[in-house]
C-alpha positions in Angstrom: -0.7 -1.2 -1.7 -1.2 -1.3 -0.2 -3.0 -4.1 1.6 -6.6 -2.7 2.2 -8.0 -6.2 2.4 -4.8 -7.0 0.5 -6.6 -5.9 -2.7 -6.7 -2.1 -2.9 -4.9 -2.2 -6.2 -7.8 -4.2 -7.7 -10.1 -1.2 -7.3 -11.2 -0.3 -10.8 -11.5 3.3 -9.7 -7.8 3.3 -8.8 -4.6 2.0 -10.3 -0.9 1.7 -9.7 0.2 4.5 -11.9 0.6 7.9 -10.2 -0.7 10.4 -12.7 1.8 13.1 -11.5 2.4 15.1 -14.6 5.1 15.3 -17.2 8.9 15.1 -16.7 10.6 18.3 -15.9 13.7 19.5 -14.1 14.2 18.3 -10.6 12.6 20.5 -8.0 14.0 21.4 -4.6 12.5 19.2 -1.9 10.2 20.8 0.7 11.9 22.6 3.6 11.2 21.7 7.1 8.8 24.5 7.7 6.9 23.5 4.6 6.7 19.9 5.8 5.3 21.0 9.1 2.7 23.1 7.3 1.8 20.1 5.0 1.2 17.8 8.0 -0.9 20.5 9.8 -3.1 21.1 6.8 -3.7 17.5 6.0 -4.7 16.7 9.6 -6.5 19.9 10.7 -8.0 21.1 7.4 -8.3 18.1 5.1 -9.1 15.7 8.0 -7.1 13.0 6.0 -5.6 11.5 9.2 -5.8 11.7 12.9 -2.0 11.9 13.1 1.0 11.9 10.8 4.7 11.2 11.3 7.1 12.3 8.5 10.8 11.6 8.3 13.3 13.1 5.9 16.8 11.7 5.4 19.5 13.9 3.7 22.9 12.3 3.9 23.3 11.5 7.6 20.9 14.1 8.8 17.5 12.9 10.0 14.5 15.2 10.4 11.3 14.2 12.0 8.0 16.1 11.8 4.7 15.2 13.5 1.2 16.5 13.8 -2.0 15.2 15.3 -2.7 12.4 17.8 -1.8 8.8 18.1 -5.4 7.9 19.1 -4.0 5.3 21.5 -5.5 4.7 25.0 -2.5 6.2 26.7 -2.6 9.2 24.4 1.1 8.9 23.8 2.4 11.8 21.7 3.5 11.0 18.2 7.2 10.7 17.6 9.8 8.7 15.6 9.3 5.7 17.9 5.5 5.5 17.4 4.5 2.1 16.0 2.4 1.8 12.8 1.2 -1.1 10.7 3.3 -0.6 7.5 1.2 -3.0 5.3 2.7 -3.6 1.9 6.0 -2.0 2.7 6.6 -5.5 4.1 7.0 -6.6 0.4 10.4 -4.8 0.1 11.5 -6.7 3.3 10.4 -10.0 1.7 12.3 -9.1 -1.5 15.4 -8.2 0.5 15.2 -11.6 2.3 15.0 -13.3 -1.1 18.0 -11.4 -2.5 20.0 -12.1 0.7 19.3 -15.8 0.4 20.5 -15.7 -3.2 23.7 -13.9 -2.2 24.3 -16.5 0.4 23.8 -19.3 -2.1 20.7 -20.7 -0.2 18.4 -20.2 -3.2 18.6 -19.4 -6.9 16.5 -16.7 -8.6 15.4 -19.4 -11.1 14.4 -21.9 -8.5 10.8 -23.0 -8.9 8.9 -22.0 -5.7 7.5 -25.6 -5.6 11.1 -26.7 -4.7 10.6 -25.3 -1.2 7.0 -26.4 -0.5 5.8 -29.7 0.7 4.4 -32.3 -1.7 0.8 -31.5 -1.0 1.3 -28.0 -2.3 0.9 -28.5 -6.1 1.9 -25.1 -7.6 0.5 -24.4 -11.0 2.7 -24.0 -14.1 2.0 -22.6 -17.5 2.5 -25.5 -20.0 5.5 -26.7 -18.1 6.9 -23.2 -17.3 7.1 -23.0 -13.5 6.7 -20.1 -11.2 10.2 -19.0 -10.1 11.2 -17.2 -7.0 12.2 -14.1 -9.1 8.7 -14.1 -10.7 7.2 -13.8 -7.2 9.6 -11.0 -6.2 8.8 -8.9 -9.4 5.0 -9.1 -9.3 5.0 -11.4 -12.4 4.1 -14.8 -11.2 0.9 -15.1 -13.1 -1.0 -15.7 -9.8 -3.9 -13.5 -9.0 -3.5 -10.8 -6.3 -5.7 -12.7 -3.8 -6.7 -16.4 -3.6 -10.4 -17.1 -4.4 -10.9 -19.1 -1.2 -10.1 -16.1 1.0 -13.3 -15.7 2.9 -12.7 -14.2 6.3 -14.9 -15.0 9.2 -14.0 -11.7 10.9 -13.8 -8.8 8.4 -12.3 -6.5 11.0 -9.2 -8.8 11.2 -9.6 -10.6 7.8 -6.3 -12.5 7.5 -6.2 -14.0 10.9 -8.0 -17.2 9.9 -6.5 -17.8 6.5 -4.5 -21.0 6.8 -1.5 -22.6 5.1 -3.8 -25.5 4.2 -6.1 -23.1 2.4 -3.2 -21.6 0.6 -2.0 -25.0 -0.6 -5.6 -25.9 -1.6 -5.9 -22.8 -3.7 -2.6 -23.4 -5.5 -3.4 -27.0 -6.3 -6.6 -26.0 -8.1 -5.5 -22.8 -9.8 -4.8 -22.5 -13.6 -2.4 -19.8 -14.8 -3.5 -17.6 -17.6 -0.1 -16.1 -18.3 3.4 -17.5 -18.4 5.3 -16.6 -15.3 7.6 -13.6 -15.8 5.5 -12.1 -18.6 2.5 -10.3 -16.9 2.5 -7.8 -14.1 -0.2 -8.0 -11.5 0.0 -6.6 -8.0 1.2 -9.5 -5.9 -0.3 -9.8 -2.5 -0.7 -13.6 -2.9 2.7 -13.8 -4.6 4.6 -12.1 -1.9 2.7 -14.0 0.8 3.8 -17.2 -1.0 7.4 -16.0 -1.4 7.7 -15.2 2.3 6.2 -18.5 3.2 8.6 -20.4 0.9 11.7 -18.5 2.1 10.8 -19.2 5.8 10.4 -22.9 5.0 13.8 -22.9 3.3 15.4 -21.2 6.3 13.7 -23.5 8.8 12.1 -20.6 10.8 9.0 -18.4 10.9 8.8 -15.4 8.6 9.1 -13.1 11.6 12.2 -14.9 12.8 13.7 -14.7 9.3 13.1 -10.9 9.1 14.5 -10.3 12.5 17.7 -12.4 12.1 18.5 -11.3 8.5 17.4 -7.6 8.5 16.4 -6.2 11.9 19.3 -7.5 14.0 22.0 -6.4 11.6 20.4 -2.9 11.2 19.5 -2.4 14.8 15.8 -2.3 14.1 14.2 -3.2 17.5 10.7 -2.2 16.7 10.0 -3.9 13.4 8.1 -7.1 14.0 4.9 -8.9 13.0 4.1 -9.6 16.6 3.5 -6.6 18.9 5.7 -6.9 22.0 4.5 -5.1 25.1 6.8 -2.2 24.5 5.5 -1.9 20.9 1.9 -2.0 22.1 2.6 1.0 24.4 3.9 3.0 21.4 1.2 1.8 18.9 -0.8 4.5 17.1 -4.4 3.4 16.8 -5.6 2.8 13.2 -8.6 4.7 11.8 -10.7 4.3 8.7 -11.3 7.1 6.1 -14.0 8.6 8.4 -11.5 8.7 11.3 -13.3 6.0 13.2 -11.1 3.5 15.1 -10.6 0.1 13.5 -8.9 -3.1 14.5 -5.3 -4.1 13.9 -4.6 -6.9 11.5 -2.9 -10.3 12.1 -1.5 -11.9 8.9 0.0 -15.3 9.7 0.0 -17.2 6.4 0.5 -14.3 4.0 2.9 -12.5 6.3 5.4 -11.7 3.5 2.8 -9.5 1.8 2.0 -7.1 4.7 2.3 -8.3 8.3 5.1 -6.0 9.6 4.8 -3.1 12.1 7.5 -0.5 12.4 8.5 3.0 13.4 10.1 6.0 11.6 13.4 5.4 13.5 13.5 1.8 12.3 12.6 2.8 8.7 15.4 5.4 8.8 17.8 2.5 9.5 16.3 0.6 6.6 16.7 3.6 4.2 20.2 4.2 5.4 21.0 0.6 4.3 19.0 1.1 1.1 21.1 4.2 0.1 24.4 2.6 1.2 25.0 5.3 3.8 26.5 2.7 6.1 28.2 -0.6 5.1 26.0 -3.5 6.1 25.9 -7.2 5.3 22.9 -6.5 3.2 24.6 -4.2 0.6 24.8 -6.8 -2.2 21.3 -8.0 -1.6 19.9 -4.5 -1.6 21.7 -3.8 -5.0 20.1 -7.0 -6.4 16.6 -5.9 -5.4 16.9 -2.8 -7.7 19.0 -4.5 -10.4 16.1 -6.2 -12.3 13.3 -4.1 -13.6 10.1 -5.2 -15.3 7.3 -3.1 -16.9 3.9 -2.9 -15.4 2.4 -2.2 -18.8 0.8 0.9 -17.2 1.5 4.6 -17.5 3.5 4.5 -14.3 6.5 3.1 -12.5 8.5 0.0 -13.3 8.8 -2.8 -10.8 12.0 -4.0 -9.3 12.1 -6.7 -6.6 9.5 -5.4 -4.1 10.1 -1.8 -5.0 8.4 0.4 -7.6 10.7 2.8 -9.5 9.5 6.1 -10.9 11.6 7.9 -13.4 10.2 11.5 -13.7 11.3 15.0 -13.0 14.9 14.3 -14.0 15.1 11.8 -11.1 14.7 8.2 -10.2 12.8 7.3 -7.0 12.6 3.8 -5.6 9.5 3.6 -3.4 6.8 1.5 -1.7 3.6 2.4 -0.1 1.5 0.3 2.3 -2.0 0.2 3.8 -4.2 -1.7 6.1 -7.7 -0.9 7.3 -6.4 1.9 9.5 -3.0 2.9 8.3 -1.3 4.4 5.2 2.5 4.4 4.9 5.3 5.3 2.5 9.0 5.0 2.1 11.1 6.1 -0.8 14.5 7.5 -1.9 16.0 9.4 -4.8 18.8 7.7 -6.6 20.0 11.1 -7.9 19.8 13.3 -4.8 20.0 10.5 -2.2 17.2 12.1 -0.3 14.7 9.8 1.4 11.3 10.2 2.8 9.0 8.4 5.3 5.3 9.2 5.8 3.2 7.3 8.4 -0.5 7.9 8.9 -2.9 6.3 11.4 -5.8 6.6 9.0 -6.8 5.2 5.7 -5.7 8.2 3.5 -4.0 5.9 1.0 -3.6 7.9 -2.2 -2.9 11.2 -0.5 -0.3 9.6 1.7 1.6 8.1 -1.3 1.6 11.4 -3.2 2.7 13.3 -0.2 5.5 10.8 0.3 6.7 11.3 -3.3 6.6 15.1 -2.7 8.8 14.8 0.4 11.5 13.1 -1.7 11.2 15.4 -4.8 8.9 18.4 -4.8 8.5 18.1 -8.5 5.9 15.5 -7.6 2.9 17.7 -6.7 1.0 17.0 -3.5 -2.6 16.0 -3.9 -5.2 18.7 -3.8 -6.2 19.5 -0.3 -9.9 18.8 -0.2 -12.1 20.2 2.6 -15.0 18.0 3.7 -18.3 19.8 4.4 -21.6 18.6 5.8 -24.5 18.0 3.5 -28.2 17.8 4.3 -29.0 14.1 4.7 -32.2 14.7 2.6 -30.0 15.8 -0.3 -27.9 12.7 0.0 -30.9 10.4 -0.3 -31.6 11.9 -3.8 -28.3 10.5 -4.9 -29.0 6.9 -3.9 -29.4 4.4 -6.7 -27.5 2.5 -9.4 -25.6 4.3 -12.1 -24.4 2.5 -15.2 -21.2 3.7 -16.7 -20.8 0.8 -19.1 -22.9 -2.3 -19.7 -20.5 -4.2 -17.3 -19.6 -1.5 -14.8 -21.9 0.5 -12.5 -21.7 2.5 -9.3 -24.2 1.8 -6.6 -24.8 4.8 -4.3 -26.2 4.4 -0.8 -27.0 7.2 1.7 -26.8 6.5 5.4 -27.8 9.5 7.5 -25.2 12.2 6.8 -22.9 9.8 4.9 -22.7 8.6 1.4 -21.2 5.3 0.2 -20.4 4.0 -3.3 -19.8 0.5 -4.5 -18.4 -0.3 -7.9 -19.2 -3.5 -9.7 -17.5 -6.5 -8.0 -15.7 -4.3 -5.5 -16.1 -3.4 -1.9 -18.0 -0.3 -0.8 -16.2 3.0 0.0 -17.4 6.1 1.6 -17.1 9.4 -0.4 -16.9 12.8 1.2 -18.6 16.1 0.2 -16.7 19.2 -1.0 -20.2 20.8 -1.6 -23.7 19.5 -2.3 -22.8 17.8 -5.6 -19.0 17.2 -5.6 -17.7 14.2 -3.6 -14.2 12.7 -3.3 -12.7 9.3 -2.3 -10.0 9.0 0.2 -9.2 5.4 -0.7 -8.3 6.2 -4.3 -7.7 9.4 -6.3 -11.2 9.8 -7.8 -14.1 12.1 -7.5 -17.8 12.0 -8.3 -20.1 14.8 -9.4 -23.9 14.4 -9.2 -26.2 16.4 -11.5 -29.0 18.6 -10.1 -31.9 16.5 -8.8 -35.1 16.4 -10.8 -38.4 15.2 -9.4 -36.5 14.3 -6.2 -33.9 12.1 -7.9 -30.6 12.6 -9.5 -30.4 11.3 -13.1 -26.7 11.1 -13.8 -23.3 11.2 -12.1 -19.8 11.6 -13.5 -16.7 9.7 -12.3 -13.5 11.8 -12.5 -10.3 9.8 -12.5 -6.9 9.8 -14.2 -7.9 12.8 -16.3 -11.1 11.1 -17.6 -14.7 12.1 -17.0 -16.9 9.0 -17.2 -20.7 9.7 -17.1 -23.2 7.2 -15.7 -26.9 7.2 -15.9 -29.3 6.0 -13.2 -30.9 2.7 -14.1 -33.7 0.9 -12.4 
């Protein structure tokens, strides 16, 4: 999660589970020529991104593949030093900081988070059961994924104006529905709070804490929340699903959830540490982040501290994806083969990017279908506009705008869908497709939502 307004995982259309088939024997990972072909097809044919950087780590051998453009003003070619927003991959950094502070004896996993906050921050509990640091790190705090008082003034940079005072105000008025440690929910708010509390405990900013505890020991000079001039020169410009440029995000208060920017070379160093390829001061902390597993209650991976862990195809892969308005990112590694993968995109091709990342690590995970977008007569698109009820409480509202089509699910943000032909459309934000029936009397009567192996019909309503 990715971030995507820090709430992509709340999309009813989507979900955490990667429906990637049944377990089978481990498959050989893609060869270099295959990786290059994958990137070319995804950029040139599928138009899923303007540019992609892929990294593969086998033992001490690093391989980097690129295709497309950075989209930056200086038109700098893509390479392993190109800077991307990495979104929710930040969460594994925050979890590692937590584990490192436990190893150093600075905090305990069972410490209530309230212990490290000022008095005015009244953290909710569940009948006396407090939210502990380990609950925040394992996505089980009982807090919602986003605070209800998150109302950005600038939607192009939505987190810039969310303040610590607002965070404390939300915590003081929130009532938990679940006992901490018992219920999984994707934890943007939780990791933002964890990063904030750890920074207060350390007496420095979140960025200073990441740099001093992780980046400096690992030699990661281009992983920061603040873009230094040298990083700005190497920054790939972000693009939405339609490949239109979008703004970068600044995330001061909830930094621990998704504020970091990084490069393939820096993420290689992070994965080297994660695999134990080199002895570092973070070895014990890294082992701790994977040592505790909790169920999501979904048909998908378990959660560790920050990481997701998928056990399929006779393999175990620890991974994390990330997204902001204009970027989609992935890192992961196989516990069995010790192969690691990195995939960085400067466009919002979230679901495809995560699936491709898993495929880089273990080819048993199939890549997503390569979908070719085609133009459709705007007049045909207008016949699809309307509201379609799938259940009494869930509907899809379809809007045509020139040659583009947008769909908004109940209580969710609007997403663009893209045509494979005149009646079949696909999302880029989630792995879902929509089929419209043939128009009658100038209007379409029904649509069908295809997702997670289910076909859900919806009928047009007034």
